[in-house]
N, C-alpha and C positions, 0 to 999 in steps of 0.2 A: 327547783322553782322557789323564788323568794317568798317570804311571808308577806301577807297583805299589809301588815303593820311595819314593813321594812323601812319606809320613809319616816313614819312617826317615831320609831325607835332610834333611827339615825339622827334625828333632830336633837337628840339629847346625848349623843355619843361624840367621841373625837372623830370618828369616821366622817368624811373621807380622808382625814388627816391621821398621822401617826399618833399613838397615845402619849407621846412625850412632847407634843406640840405646845408651844408657848404663844399665847395670843395677846401678849402685852404690846401696847404702843406707848408713846411718850408720856401721856397723862392718864393712862387707864388700861383697861383690858377689854378686848373685843368679846362681846357675848358669844358663847359657844353655839347657842341656838341660831339656826338660820340656814345652814348648809347641810344637805342630806345625801347627796351623791355627786360624783364627778368622774371624769375619765379624760385622759389626754393621749393623743397620738403624735409622736415626734416624727417630723417629716425627713425626707432624704437630705435636706440641706441643714438640718439642725446640728449635726455633729454629735448627737446624743450617744452616750455609752452607758449601758446598764451597769449598775453597781458603782458608777462613778458620778453620774449626774442625776438630777431629780427635778421635780416641779413643786413650787411652793406659793402660798398666798402672800403677795408682796404688800398689798394695801387694799383698803375699802374706802370708797367715797360715797357719802350720803348727800343727795341734793333734795330740793323740794319735790322733785318729780320722779326720782329714780334712786336705785342703789346699785353701785358698780363694784365688781370684784376683779381685782387685778392679779392674775397669776403669771409667774415667770419661771424660766428654767435657767440653770447655770451651765447648760451645754454651750460650747463655743459658738455655734451657729445661731444661738438665740440671744446673743448679747444685747441687741437693740430691738428685741421683739417681746410681745406679751400676748396673753389671752385676756381680753377685757369683756367680761360678761355684764350686761346692763339689764336690770329688771325694773319695771315701772313700780311706783310706790304702792300700787294696789295688787301686786303680783300674788296670785293665789298659791296656797300651799301645794307643792309638787310641780310648780312651773319649771320648765327646763329651757335652756338656751344653748345653741351650738354656734361656735365661732371659729374662724381661722386665726392663726397667729397673725398679729398685725405689727407693722413697724411703729415704734413708739412715737417717732417724730411725724411721719407722714400719715399714720393711721391707715396705711394700705395693707390689706390682708394678703397673706402668702401661705397657701396650703402646703407648699413644699417645705415650709418650716414646721408646720404642724397644725393640728386643730384639736378641739376639745369640747366637752359639754359640761354643764353644771346644772344641778337641780337644787332648788331652794325649798326650805321648810317655811316656818313662820319668820318673817323679817321684822316683826314688831320690835324685838329687843334691839336689833341692829339700828333700826331707824330712830329708836329712842335716844341714840347718841347725839342726834341733831346733825344739821348740815356740817360737812367738813371732810377733810382727807385724813384718814387714819392709817399711817404707815406702820407696819409691824416691825418691832425692833429685831426680832429673830423670826423671819418668815416661816410659818409652820409648813412642814413638808407634807405633800400628798402621799398616801400609801403607795409603795412601789408597785403593787399589783394593779393599780389604776393607771399606770404610765406605761405605754407601749411605744415601740419604735419601728419605723420603716427603713432605718439606715441600713444600707447594704442588702436590702431584701430584693431589689430588682434593678435592672438596667434601664435607664431612660434614653441613652444614646450609645452609639457604637462608633468607634474610630477604627479605620482600616489602615494597616501599614504593612510594608513588606521588608523583609531583611534584604540587604543589598546582595546582589549576585552578579558577578562578572562572567566572562566566558569560562567554561570549565577548564580545569588545569590541562595542560598539554600532555600527550602521552609519549611524544618523541623528543629526545634531548636536542635534536637539530632544529626544532621549530623556533621561529623568531618571535612567537606570541609572548606577550607580557601579561597574560591572564593571571588574575589573582584569585579566582574562584570565589568562595563565600567570604564575606567580611562581617564584622561586628556592627556595622552601621545599619540603621533602620530608617526607611523613608516613609513618611506619612502620605497616604494616598487620598483618603477622605476623612473628614472630622465631623463629629456631631450629627451623625445620621440618626434620624428619629422617625416615628410613625411605624407603619407596617413594613418591616424589612424582610425581603425574600433572599434566600441564599440559593445560588445556582451552581451546580457542579461544573467547574471549568476543566481545563486540561489536567489530566492526571490527578483528579480530585474526587474524593468520595465523601458524601455528606450523609449523616444519619442522625435522626432524632432519638436521643436516649431518654425515654420516658421515665425510667427508674431513677436516674440521677437528675432529671429535669435539665438536661443539657443537650447541646448540639455538638456532635463530634464531627470534626473536619479532618480528613486524613489524606495524605498524599500516596496514591497508588498508581504505578505506571500503567497507562492504558485505561484508567477509570474515568468516569465523567464524560467529558468531551473527547476522550481518547488521548493518545500520545501525540505530541507535536514534533514535526520534523525540525522546526527552528528552535534554537535555544532561546530562553527568555532571559534577557539581561535587565536587571533592575538597578538603577542608580539615580542620581539627582535629577536626571531628565525623565524619570518615570520608566515605563515599559518600552523595551526595544526588542524586536524579534528578528532572528536570522541575520544579525549584523556581525559577519566574520567569525561566528562561533562554529557553526556546522554548515558544510556545503551540501544543501539538500539535493542538489543534482547528482550527488555521488551515492545517494541512497535509493534502493529499490523499495517503492511503497506499494506495488501491486505486481502480480504476475498474470499476464493475459487479461488484465482488467479485474482479476479476483482479489478482493481484500477481505479482512475480517475486522470485527469490532474491537478486538483486543490487540490487533497488529501482528498476530501470529498466524501463519499459514502453514498447514501441515501437508507435506508431500508423502504419498504412499506409492511405492513401486508395485505395479501390477505384473501380470505374466510377461516375462521377457524383459522386464525393466529392473535395472540394478541402480540403486542410489548409494553414492559414496560421499561422505562428508569430510571436508578438510578444514576444520575450524581455524587452524593456524593462518590460513590464507583466505578465510571467508569464502570458501568455494564448495559447491555441491556438484558432483559429477553424476550425470544421468547417462547410463549405458544401455543400449538396446540390443538384445540378442534376438535376431530375426527368427531363428529356428525354434525359439520358445514362445513366440507371439501367439501361436495357435496350439492349444492344448488338445490332445486326442480325447475324444469322448469315450466314456466307459462302455463296456459291452454288457448286455444283459444275460 
């Protein structure tokens, strides 16, 4: 917890600036007394990089009714933006102001560029300079610990795209198909999705929230999610196309006597008098019935 005299002591220190700060302007020096605390958050659009960019006091303007402090950052996304803190001439010791970064020309605030706060001490010495704009020759830098960044900390929108997929490669040399299978081309399906986005498991898809890594894992598993599809999914410049000359669904057995399973696998078990023989090479299962074994003799006591 900070000392009760935190602001009083800061009013006579370099803080919130680095201790090598130079407060010189063209015809004098800005009084050190007047600023006691500050903090800046660089937004997603700021382009801020820690250890590369910073925030500094660019200028001070004194008018008959107010004192303004103009802070700016050298981050690429902040080239035309600033934090302008304005305090009335009778601002009390310890007064604070919070502002969004604003465009210098239009004065329109943009929180996606950043925001900040500034706390003043005694403004008497600064106002004693008299009305005018005092631009610092070497803008004094704010301590790095007082500058934070939201760059790359979260996603604001999502783009959905699919790798191109043609019909699967043919298995028989005599086929006349010109299938090319997977390609290196990607087609954008939706761009700039925002708000509450829900993911739903589709065909052969498994989705799991990984709370440890703060991630959403999306995995392709045959039969998962909405199950396996009979039709192949073709993805090209025309979007999704299903069952277009890739697989003849009429040639596939999808149920036996109306019996199906969620994972597409149906297990057959031969009972008394039933012999099952598999011929994988020709995709055949032979079911043989031996009538004399259908009825098993009961045991004797």
